[in-house]
N, C-alpha and C positions, 0 to 999 in steps of 0.2 A: 504494500500500500504506500502510495506517495501522496502526502498532503501538499497541496499547491502544485499540482502537476502541470499547470500552464504558466507557472512562474519562471523567473530567470534561472533558477537552479533546478526546480522540480521537473521542468521539461527535459532536462538531461538525465536526471535520475530515472524518470519514466522510460526514456529511450534505452538506457543501459539495462534496465530490468527486462525490457522486452527483448533486446538483443540476446540477453543471456537465457531466454526461454521462460522467464517467470510469467505467471498469471498476474497481470498488473491491474490493480485497483487504484483509482485516484480520486481526490476531492478537488472540485473546481466549481466555478459558477456555471450556470446553464449555458451561457453564450460561448463557453470554451469547450463544450462537450465534443463537437465535431473535430476541433483542433487536436485534442488529446487522443481521440480515437485514431486519428491519422498517424499519430506518433507511436501508437501501439497499446493504448489503454484497452483492457478487456472489459472492465466495469468502471462506470463513472458515477460518483455520488455528487449531486448538486448540494453543496454545503449550505446554501441559502434556503433550500426547500425541505431538507431532512437532516436528521442527525445521524452521522455515519455509525456511531456506536450502537444505534438501534437496528441497523441493517447488517452489520458485519460481526463475525466471530472467528476465532481461531486463525488469525492472520499470522503468517510466519515472521514477516518483517514490516515494521512501519518506519518510513523515512519521512521525518517531519521537517518542513521548511517554514512552518507557521509559528509554532511555539504557543505559549500561554495556555488558554483553556483548551485549545485543540490538542496540544501535547498531553495535558492532564487526562482528557477523555480518551486518548488513544491507548493508554495502558490496558484498559479493559477489553480491547478487541484482540489483543495478542494471545497466541497459544501459550500454554504454561512455559514452554521453552523458547518462546518467540523473542525477537530482538528489536529493541527500539533504537533508532539512530536519529539524533536531532542536530540541526545546525542553527536552531533558533532559540535555544534555551540560555538563560542567564545562570551560569553555574558558579559565578564568583560568590563566595561566601555561603554557598548552600551546603547543608549537611546531608542532603539526600544522595546516597551513594548510587542509587539506580539512575539518577539524573546525570551524575558525573560519568557513569559508565556509558551512558547513551550519547553523550556529547561528542561531536565529531568536528574536526577542523581539517581543512585540506593541507596536505604536506606535498611538496614537489616530489615527483617520482618519474624519472626519465622513462623507465620501461612502460609505465602506464600511459604516459603522454604519447609515446610511439604507438601504442595500441589504439588510443583514441584517434590519432591522426589517420591510422589505417581505416577505422570505421568511417571517419569523415570522407576520406578519399573514395571509399567504396560506396558512399551514399547511404550507408546503413544508419549513420548518425547525422542529424541535421542541426545546423547552427542557425540561430535566429538573432537578429539585431533589432532591438526595440526602437532605438533611436541613436543617432550620432550627434555629439555635441563638441564644440571647440574646447580646447584646453582650458580657457578662462572660465568655463562653466563646470569644470570637473568637481569642484567642491559642492555645488548645487546638485549635481547628478548623484554624487555619493551620499548626500544627506537626504535625498528623496524629494527635494524641493523643486524639481523641474516641473513645469506646467505642460510641456509638450510631449507627454508620454502617451503611449497607446500601443496596442499590439503585444507581441510576445518576444521574450528574449532579453539579452543583455544590453546595457547602455555602453556604447563605444565612445571613447574620448579620441578626437582627432588631434594629432600632434603634427604640426607643420614646421619645417625647418626654416 
C-alpha cells in the first residue's frame, strides 16, 4: 500500500512496487485514480470518500508519504508481521520505537541508481515534472509556497550559467 500514490514520491514508490510484481494499493483523491492506475495501481482508495482502514486488512507493507493521522491509522491495516515505512513522520524526540523503526530517509547508492536508470531507459519507470522554476524561486519551491503548481511529479529548479 502506498499512501499518496500520485504525489512526488508516492508515484515512484507505486511504480517500483508494480515493477517488482506487488499487488499495489494506493490512496489518492478521485481525480488521480486514472493516473495511478496507468502507473500500475491495482486498487485505489479515494481518501476523501472513504477511510482506507475500513476497507483494507492484512497489508504486507505500507509506504507512507503523508504522515500524521494517516500514519497512525495505517498501523491497523498491517498483517501481524507487516512492515511500515514512512518518510513523513517526525521522529525527533519520540519514544515510540515502532515509529523510529519505520522511519526511512534516502541514502545515495550507486548500484540502485544504475538500476533505476535502466528502468527509466526501458520505459518501465516514468518520471514526471510538476513544474520548473528558476533558481531564484528555489526557496519558495522547497517551502511549498509556489502558487503555480499542478499536475504530478517533482519540482525542477532551472540553473543557468
